[in-house]
N, C-alpha and C positions, 0 to 999 in steps of 0.2 A: 473397457472403460478406464479412463485415467483417474488417478487419485488427486483430489484437490490439494492445492498448496496454500499456505498462509504466511503472511509477512506482517510483522508489527513494526510500525514506523513511529518514532516519537521525537520530540524536541521541545525545548522551552522557548525557542525562537520561531516565530511564524515563517520567516523567510527561509530558515534552515529546514524547517519541516516541509515546506513546499519543494525545496531543492531535493531533499531525500525522497519524497514521494514521486516527483517527476523522474528522478534518476532510476528509481526502481521500475516505474512503468515503461521508461524508455528501453530498459534492458530486456524486457520480456520478448520471448520468441514470437514470430509472426503468427504461429498457430496456438498461442496461449492467450486466453481471454480472461478479462476481469469478470468474475461472477458477482462479487459483492464487496462493498466498502463500508465499514463501520467507523464512524468518527466520533471522538469525544474530546472534551477539554477538562482539565482539573486545575483548580486554583491552588497554587502553592504559596508559601510565605511571601515571596517577593516577585513571583512571576506566574505565568499560566503554562501548563504543559499541554501540548497538542499531540493527540495520538490517533492512529488509524490502524485498523486491521483490514488487510487486503486479501481477499480470497481469489485465487486464479485457478484455472484448469486448462489443460492442453486439449485441443480439439483435433479432430482428424485432419490430415493434410488436405489442402484444396487441390493439390496436383494429382 
């Protein structure tokens, strides 16, 4: 059984947050699947912080 992996992605810019999240998901191996995503926002003094906790886990190879 494989060990779950976690990645925290944050940004004060929605566009940059989306870029970082997409870049992380794009680099996953073919046999690695997303198990869960937790998303939250936090109001800061002059902006909003977007955060995601992504849980992934390797699966057995299809070949």
